[in-house]
N, CA, C and O of each residue as an XYZ file, in Angstrom:
404
protein
N     -44.136    101.546    -21.371
C     -42.891    102.233    -21.572
C     -43.143    103.726    -21.462
O     -44.205    104.218    -21.842
N     -42.159    104.441    -20.939
C     -42.208    105.896    -20.999
C     -41.078    106.375    -21.907
O     -40.093    105.669    -22.122
N     -41.238    107.576    -22.431
C     -40.241    108.191    -23.294
C     -40.104    109.653    -22.895
O     -41.012    110.220    -22.286
N     -38.975    110.268    -23.237
C     -38.786    111.660    -22.838
C     -39.659    112.653    -23.598
O     -39.933    113.743    -23.096
N     -40.103    112.287    -24.811
C     -40.941    113.194    -25.590
C     -41.718    112.409    -26.647
O     -41.459    111.228    -26.876
N     -42.669    113.084    -27.282
C     -43.549    112.419    -28.244
C     -42.797    111.924    -29.476
O     -43.142    110.879    -30.027
N     -41.783    112.654    -29.913
C     -41.038    112.228    -31.094
C     -40.288    110.925    -30.833
O     -40.297    110.027    -31.675
N     -39.643    110.813    -29.683
C     -38.945    109.564    -29.353
C     -39.961    108.432    -29.210
O     -39.711    107.319    -29.672
N     -41.088    108.699    -28.583
C     -42.129    107.683    -28.440
C     -42.605    107.213    -29.807
O     -42.781    106.014    -30.025
N     -42.816    108.148    -30.728
C     -43.267    107.788    -32.076
C     -42.196    107.013    -32.824
O     -42.510    106.073    -33.554
N     -40.944    107.390    -32.655
C     -39.850    106.687    -33.324
C     -39.791    105.226    -32.869
O     -39.689    104.318    -33.694
N     -39.857    105.008    -31.566
C     -39.857    103.638    -31.032
C     -41.130    102.919    -31.473
O     -41.071    101.767    -31.904
N     -42.272    103.583    -31.372
C     -43.547    102.981    -31.756
C     -43.570    102.532    -33.201
O     -43.957    101.403    -33.501
N     -43.155    103.420    -34.101
C     -43.117    103.044    -35.522
C     -42.201    101.856    -35.755
O     -42.544    100.946    -36.510
N     -41.056    101.855    -35.124
C     -40.084    100.784    -35.332
C     -40.637     99.427    -34.900
O     -40.532     98.451    -35.643
N     -41.223     99.359    -33.707
C     -41.691     98.059    -33.216
C     -42.941     97.582    -33.945
O     -43.154     96.375    -34.066
N     -43.773     98.502    -34.435
C     -44.943     98.096    -35.219
C     -44.504     97.652    -36.619
O     -44.971     96.629    -37.119
N     -43.614     98.415    -37.246
C     -43.114     98.021    -38.572
C     -42.430     96.661    -38.537
O     -42.546     95.879    -39.481
N     -41.718     96.379    -37.448
C     -41.015     95.100    -37.311
C     -41.909     93.991    -36.765
O     -41.445     92.878    -36.514
N     -43.193     94.299    -36.582
C     -44.195     93.327    -36.133
C     -43.901     92.747    -34.754
O     -44.240     91.601    -34.459
N     -43.260     93.569    -33.912
C     -43.053     93.190    -32.520
C     -44.204     93.658    -31.645
O     -44.391     93.154    -30.537
N     -44.979     94.623    -32.138
C     -46.166     95.117    -31.443
C     -47.246     95.368    -32.486
O     -46.960     95.789    -33.607
N     -48.488     95.104    -32.103
C     -49.617     95.345    -33.002
C     -50.008     96.813    -33.010
O     -50.473     97.337    -34.023
N     -49.818     97.468    -31.883
C     -50.283     98.842    -31.709
C     -49.479     99.494    -30.594
O     -49.088     98.839    -29.628
N     -49.240    100.791    -30.740
C     -48.623    101.575    -29.681
C     -49.480    102.815    -29.468
O     -49.648    103.621    -30.382
N     -50.018    102.967    -28.273
C     -50.743    104.184    -27.907
C     -49.746    105.134    -27.255
O     -49.018    104.741    -26.343
N     -49.711    106.375    -27.715
C     -48.807    107.385    -27.181
C     -49.639    108.417    -26.435
O     -50.491    109.090    -27.016
N     -49.376    108.530    -25.135
C     -50.168    109.385    -24.253
C     -49.268    110.492    -23.701
O     -48.449    110.237    -22.819
N     -49.413    111.713    -24.210
C     -48.573    112.810    -23.698
C     -49.063    113.302    -22.345
O     -50.142    112.932    -21.884
N     -48.260    114.130    -21.730
C     -48.687    114.809    -20.508
C     -48.506    114.013    -19.232
O     -49.183    114.281    -18.239
N     -47.612    113.044    -19.235
C     -47.349    112.264    -18.029
C     -46.258    112.964    -17.229
O     -45.278    113.447    -17.795
N     -46.426    113.016    -15.943
C     -45.405    113.569    -15.054
C     -44.898    112.436    -14.192
O     -45.680    111.771    -13.513
N     -43.587    112.208    -14.213
C     -42.978    111.119    -13.454
C     -42.087    111.682    -12.359
O     -41.231    112.530    -12.610
N     -42.301    111.199    -11.149
C     -41.481    111.580     -9.994
C     -40.820    110.305     -9.504
O     -41.504    109.339     -9.163
N     -39.494    110.296     -9.468
C     -38.756    109.077     -9.145
C     -37.362    109.442     -8.648
O     -36.936    110.593     -8.750
N     -36.663    108.457     -8.113
C     -35.279    108.625     -7.690
C     -34.404    107.842     -8.648
O     -34.656    106.665     -8.908
N     -33.363    108.500     -9.180
C     -32.383    107.829    -10.038
C     -31.010    108.397     -9.699
O     -30.843    109.612     -9.593
N     -30.034    107.518     -9.530
C     -28.689    107.925     -9.111
C     -28.744    108.782     -7.849
O     -28.038    109.784     -7.737
N     -29.585    108.378     -6.904
C     -29.745    109.064     -5.616
C     -30.215    110.507     -5.752
O     -29.989    111.324     -4.859
N     -30.867    110.820     -6.867
C     -31.381    112.168     -7.091
C     -32.884    112.095     -7.322
O     -33.366    111.257     -8.085
N     -33.626    112.988     -6.649
C     -35.063    113.069     -6.863
C     -35.316    113.774     -8.193
O     -34.857    114.895     -8.411
N     -36.052    113.103     -9.076
C     -36.348    113.650    -10.403
C     -37.844    113.905    -10.521
O     -38.656    113.161     -9.973
N     -38.195    114.952    -11.232
C     -39.580    115.329    -11.497
C     -39.609    115.755    -12.964
O     -39.258    116.888    -13.296
N     -40.031    114.833    -13.843
C     -39.876    115.034    -15.280
C     -41.188    114.869    -16.041
O     -42.055    114.086    -15.649
N     -41.318    115.608    -17.119
C     -42.403    115.384    -18.074
C     -41.992    114.209    -18.955
O     -40.849    114.141    -19.408
N     -42.913    113.293    -19.197
C     -42.656    112.143    -20.054
C     -43.892    111.855    -20.889
O     -44.935    112.490    -20.732
N     -43.750    110.886    -21.777
C     -44.838    110.401    -22.612
C     -45.004    108.927    -22.297
O     -44.022    108.184    -22.280
N     -46.221    108.495    -22.048
C     -46.504    107.094    -21.761
C     -46.850    106.370    -23.054
O     -47.619    106.881    -23.868
N     -46.290    105.192    -23.245
C     -46.591    104.368    -24.407
C     -47.136    103.034    -23.926
O     -46.556    102.395    -23.048
N     -48.247    102.621    -24.503
C     -48.844    101.331    -24.203
C     -48.720    100.492    -25.471
O     -49.284    100.837    -26.509
N     -47.986     99.399    -25.383
C     -47.700     98.548    -26.537
C     -48.416     97.219    -26.358
O     -48.439     96.663    -25.260
N     -49.008     96.703    -27.447
C     -49.705     95.423    -27.394
C     -48.947     94.411    -28.231
O     -48.638     94.662    -29.395
N     -48.646     93.254    -27.629
C     -47.911     92.209    -28.316
C     -48.291     90.855    -27.757
O     -49.127     90.752    -26.859
N     -47.676     89.827    -28.290
C     -47.824     88.470    -27.750
C     -46.823     88.287    -26.615
O     -45.738     88.867    -26.630
N     -47.198     87.480    -25.641
C     -46.319     87.200    -24.505
C     -44.961     86.677    -24.977
O     -43.927     87.074    -24.440
N     -44.956     85.802    -25.964
C     -43.717     85.184    -26.436
C     -42.766     86.195    -27.075
O     -41.561     85.950    -27.146
N     -43.293     87.322    -27.537
C     -42.450     88.329    -28.178
C     -41.914     89.374    -27.208
O     -41.149     90.253    -27.604
N     -42.309     89.286    -25.947
C     -41.849     90.283    -24.977
C     -40.320     90.422    -24.960
O     -39.833     91.552    -25.002
N     -39.538     89.337    -24.901
C     -38.079     89.524    -24.871
C     -37.540     90.284    -26.086
O     -36.681     91.153    -25.936
N     -38.026     89.971    -27.266
C     -37.569     90.674    -28.475
C     -38.013     92.134    -28.449
O     -37.249     93.021    -28.832
N     -39.242     92.391    -27.999
C     -39.748     93.756    -27.899
C     -38.927     94.545    -26.886
O     -38.517     95.673    -27.159
N     -38.690     93.959    -25.725
C     -37.887     94.614    -24.686
C     -36.492     94.959    -25.220
O     -35.993     96.062    -24.997
N     -35.873     94.017    -25.920
C     -34.528     94.250    -26.444
C     -34.522     95.371    -27.482
O     -33.597     96.183    -27.503
N     -35.537     95.427    -28.341
C     -35.611     96.481    -29.350
C     -35.816     97.840    -28.690
O     -35.161     98.814    -29.062
N     -36.714     97.914    -27.720
C     -36.931     99.178    -27.012
C     -35.632     99.633    -26.356
O     -35.258    100.802    -26.460
N     -34.952     98.723    -25.687
C     -33.703     99.060    -25.009
C     -32.675     99.599    -26.004
O     -31.955    100.549    -25.697
N     -32.603     99.000    -27.185
C     -31.640     99.441    -28.192
C     -31.971    100.831    -28.747
O     -31.064    101.594    -29.078
N     -33.252    101.161    -28.851
C     -33.678    102.430    -29.440
C     -33.794    103.565    -28.427
O     -33.746    104.736    -28.804
N     -33.943    103.239    -27.170
C     -34.314    104.202    -26.136
C     -33.112    105.004    -25.644
O     -32.023    104.451    -25.488
N     -33.296    106.310    -25.397
C     -32.175    107.129    -24.934
C     -31.864    106.994    -23.440
O     -30.774    107.368    -23.007
N     -32.800    106.467    -22.647
C     -32.565    106.372    -21.212
C     -31.563    105.273    -20.891
O     -31.507    104.250    -21.573
N     -30.777    105.495    -19.854
C     -29.853    104.466    -19.359
C     -30.635    103.249    -18.879
O     -30.227    102.111    -19.111
N     -31.755    103.493    -18.210
C     -32.631    102.417    -17.727
C     -34.062    102.764    -18.138
O     -34.783    103.408    -17.377
N     -34.478    102.342    -19.335
C     -35.852    102.658    -19.750
C     -36.875    101.872    -18.938
O     -36.626    100.746    -18.507
N     -38.029    102.495    -18.743
C     -39.142    101.807    -18.077
C     -39.792    100.884    -19.104
O     -40.393    101.340    -20.076
N     -39.663     99.590    -18.872
C     -40.309     98.596    -19.730
C     -40.993     97.618    -18.790
O     -40.327     96.855    -18.090
N     -42.313     97.636    -18.773
C     -43.090     96.817    -17.848
C     -44.132     96.041    -18.642
O     -44.856     96.615    -19.455
N     -44.205     94.745    -18.407
C     -45.221     93.921    -19.062
C     -46.394     93.724    -18.109
O     -46.213     93.372    -16.944
N     -47.585     93.953    -18.618
C     -48.815     93.744    -17.851
C     -49.667     92.765    -18.654
O     -50.249     93.143    -19.671
N     -49.743     91.524    -18.213
C     -50.533     90.542    -18.965
C     -52.014     90.931    -19.002
O     -52.568     91.416    -18.016
N     -52.628     90.712    -20.138
C     -54.062     90.970    -20.282
C     -54.817     89.748    -19.777
O     -54.819     88.701    -20.424
N     -55.450     89.882    -18.638
C     -56.205     88.746    -18.104
C     -57.533     88.584    -18.845
O     -58.099     87.492    -18.876
N     -58.019     89.654    -19.429
C     -59.251     89.632    -20.209
C     -59.055     90.532    -21.423
O     -58.471     91.610    -21.314
N     -59.537     90.094    -22.564
C     -59.501     90.926    -23.767
C     -60.681     90.538    -24.642
O     -61.084     89.376    -24.685
N     -61.220     91.512    -25.328
C     -62.282     91.225    -26.280
C     -61.727     90.223    -27.302
O     -60.641     90.443    -27.840
N     -62.442     89.140    -27.578
C     -61.923     88.119    -28.506
C     -61.568     88.662    -29.887
O     -60.571     88.242    -30.474
N     -62.363     89.584    -30.411
C     -62.053     90.154    -31.721
C     -60.768     90.977    -31.675
O     -59.961     90.934    -32.603
N     -60.586     91.722    -30.594
C     -59.361     92.512    -30.448
C     -58.147     91.592    -30.295
O     -57.107     91.828    -30.910
N     -58.277     90.563    -29.490
C     -57.182     89.613    -29.295
C     -56.813     88.928    -30.613
O     -55.636     88.692    -30.884
N     -57.809     88.613    -31.421
C     -57.552     88.000    -32.726
C     -56.830     88.977    -33.643
O     -55.944     88.578    -34.398
N     -57.199     90.250    -33.586
C     -56.520     91.266    -34.392
C     -55.051     91.387    -33.990
O     -54.175     91.446    -34.854
N     -54.775     91.424    -32.677
C     -53.385     91.486    -32.217
C     -52.626     90.263    -32.721
O     -51.507     90.393    -33.219
N     -53.215     89.091    -32.599
C     -52.565     87.858    -33.051
C     -52.287     87.896    -34.552
O     -51.257     87.402    -35.012
N     -53.202     88.481    -35.306
C     -53.014     88.600    -36.749
C     -51.883     89.573    -37.101
O     -51.103     89.324    -38.020
N     -51.807     90.672    -36.367
C     -50.812     91.710    -36.640
C     -49.410     91.330    -36.185
O     -48.419     91.758    -36.776
N     -49.335     90.533    -35.143
C     -48.042     90.194    -34.548
C     -47.856     88.681    -34.651
O     -48.390     87.932    -33.834
N     -47.101     88.233    -35.653
C     -46.897     86.794    -35.793
C     -46.121     86.222    -34.601
O     -45.456     86.968    -33.881
N     -46.202     84.914    -34.392
C     -45.514     84.311    -33.247
C     -44.009     84.617    -33.211
O     -43.413     84.684    -32.136
N     -43.412     84.798    -34.368
C     -41.999     85.172    -34.441
C     -41.903     86.490    -35.193
O     -42.643     86.706    -36.153
N     -40.995     87.385    -34.770
C     -40.893     88.677    -35.464
C     -40.493     88.498    -36.916
O     -39.783     87.559    -37.275
N     -40.966     89.422    -37.743
C     -40.662     89.388    -39.184
C     -39.206     89.680    -39.453
O     -38.782     89.692    -40.609
């Protein structure tokens, strides 16, 4: 996910972690996004967020991000982890129950 600034990224991050939809959110400032929206070329500073969750919770996570996000069309992309350290994967599973709290 991208966000317009660090505060919005933190607000979304705190919400989804508190609600146990994500185990962790990494917030990476300093991203520059160049894209076309409404037939206009945009060149914007953004913040990248990397969220870790269970595959089954993706729809609930996506819906929560969409509800909290200020963009008309927020960037929400799922990238399945084909490999993960077993201890890390167990930690994510522990933090994010199969169903949201």
